N, C-alpha and C positions, 0 to 999 in steps of 0.2 A: 596569277592564281595565288590563293592564300596558302601559306605553309607555316609550319612550326619548326623552330630551331630547338633542338634538344642536345643536351650534353651527351658526349660519347659514353655509352654504358660501361666501357672498360675503365672509366675514371670514377668508379663508384666511391672511392675513398676521398675524392676531392670535392669540396663543397662549392656551391655556386658563388659564395662570397669570396672564396680563395681565388677562383678564376676571375672574378670581377676585380679583385685587387691586382692580379697579374696584368689584366687588360689596362687598368687605370695607370699603373706605373709604366707600362710599355708606351702608352699614349704620351705621358709626361716626358719620357725619354725621347720619343720621336719628335715632340715639339722642340726640345732643346737642341737636338741634332739639326733640325730645320733652321732654328734660330742661328746656330753656329755657322751653318753653310751659307745662309743668306747674309750674314755679317761679313764673311770672307768675300762674297760677291760684291757687296757694297764697298769694302775696302779696296778691292781691285778696281772698281769703277772710279773711286776717288783718286787712286794712284794714276790711273790712265788720264784722267782729266788734268791732274797736276803736271804730268809729263808733257801733255799737249801745251799747257800754259807756259811751262818753263821753256819749251822749244820756241814758243811765240815770243817770249821775252828775249831770249837769246837772238832771235832773228831781228828784233827791233833794235837791239843794243849791240850789234856786231862790233867787234874790236874793242869793246869796253870791258873793264874788269867786271867780274861777276857781281851782279846787283843783289840787293836785299831780296828781291823776288826770286831769283835763281837759288840763292843760298837757302832762303826760307822754304822754297818748294822741295829742295833736296832733303832738308832736315825733316820736313813734314812727311815726305815719302818714307824716310827711315823710321819715324815714329809709327806710322801706319803699318809698316812691315813688321815691326816688333809685336804689335798687337795681333796681326795676322798669324805670325809665327807661334803665338801661344795658342791660337785656336786651331790652326791647320799646319801640318808639317809640309811646307812648300818645297823643301829640299829633296824630298824623296823622288827619285827618277827611275830607279831600278828596284828589283825585288830584294836586293841586298842592302839598300840604303837605310831601312829601318834599324839595321844594326848600328849605324853611325848616327842616325837622326831619329830619336824616339818619336813615337806617335804623340799627337796632341789631343786637345779636349774633344774635338768633333769625333775623332776615331775612338777615343776612350768611351765616349757616350754610345757610339754605335756598337762597340763591343759589349758594353753593358746591356744594351737592348737584346743582343743575341743571347746573352746569359739568361736574362729575365724571360725571354720567350722560348728558351730551349726545353722547358718542361711544362707540365700542366699542374699548376698549384700556386699558392701564395708565394710571392718573392721573399727571399731571405732578408733578415735584418741587415746583413752585410750589403745586399743590393740597394736597400734604401739608403744606407750610410754612404756608399760610393756615389749614388745619384746626388745626394745632398752636397757632397764634396765637389763633384764635377760641376754641378749647377752653380755653386758659389764661385768656382773658378771662372766659369763662363760669364757670370754676372759681373765679376771684377773686370774682365776684359771689355765687356760692353760699356761699363762705366768709364774705363780708360779711353775707349773710342769716343764716347760722348764728350769727354773733356777735351780731347784733341780737336774734335770738330768745332766745339764751342769756342776754343781759344785759338789754336794754331791755324785752322782752316779760315777762321774769321780774319786773322792777321794777314794771311796769304791773300785772301780775297781783297783786302784793302790795298795791298801792293799792286794787285792786278787792276783794280779800278783806277788807280793813279795812272796806269799805263793804257787805260781805255780798252782793257781786255775783259772778256766774260769771266764772271766769278765761277768758282768750282761749286757745283750743286750737290 
């Protein structure tokens, strides 16, 4: 059935353009939160694949000193964990942990979204400034991840191919 969506009459002092600005910023924040969370999932998948490959290398090279592949895989996992830790606070296990381990980019963005959506009206200049800062921080971590994948994952994959093991995807 056809219907019309109208603004709440109790919001007479709020313009349509203000509500549109609020919606637009809320969508941008949502997209950044999604990007952050998908990046954490990707990093965890990479770390899982690396752990599997390192275990396979260890199985093939029993009794030998740690090889370049094992050392490289462990170093690569550490680099990925550092990027993950900037995006998501993986150390939080209990409700008291945020006191010791502060929230990270994905949580800050989600909190900002709550602030932007908490009222009906145009977001504040501060909300835009915080979004810009957090977005830049996430973009920086995405660039770090891309550089790690381009260089370190590629090097690790070469070591794996020497041992006739599947590359990390």
